[in-house]
C-alpha positions, 0 to 999 in steps of 0.5 A: 500500500502506498504511503502518505506523509502529512507535514505540519509546521507548528502554529505561530508562537509567542516571542514576548516572553523574555529569557524563555528558551526557544524550545519552551516558547508557547503558541500565541493566540493566532497559533491556538486559532490556526491549528484547529482550523487547519486540522478541520481542513484535513478532516473535511478532506478525510486525510486522517493519519494513523500516527502522529509524531511531533517535535517535543518543543512546546509550540510543536507539541501544542500544535499536534495536540490541537490536531489530535483533539480535532481528529478525535485522537488521544493526545497521549498517543502523540509520539514525541521525537527529540530529533525533529527539533531543529532538524535538517532534512537529513535528520527528518528523513531518518525519522521518516525512514524508521516509521512503522509500515503498519501505518500508511498515513502519518503526520509529522509536526515540526519546524522550519527551515527543516520542513520546507527544505524536506518537502522540496527534497522529497517532492521537488515542490519548489515551495519557498516557505511553509507558513506557521500552521501550514500543512503539506501532504506528500504521496509516495508510491512506495510500500515501505517508509525506508524507501522514501528518499529524494524525489520519491514523493508527489506533492498532493496538498499545500495549505495554510491559514489565509484569513488575513493573517500575515505570514 
């Protein structure tokens, strides 16, 4: 069975807290609004993953939790993957290549610039930037996540919040 990867950039985060480590930055109001909105868009398209994997950074895991809630999935089932935080495309590809073949559709929640670079590497999509809370879906005509590599995917969907928000 073919594979489908849903890549989600974390929602807009708060920069206003002095002295806070980047890892601990929370979502701001817009981030809390956009994440459920984007999850609903995927739900309407019936693009529900069987597994959710997230960077453990606060803004990424919070985004993943909004998606899980919108999709009726348990927040506790979100798999945290340390190597997604500040990852480059090679590190993200290692995560993908180790995904369980029991799942044909998986959502991965992470950060830029790694996600945008990964999308372009996997699908030759030529996307300049995945905005906050942006979603990319890539189809792979492969039956093994270990076979995912450069230009093996086809861009299926690129969507992001457009409701007058600046990106």
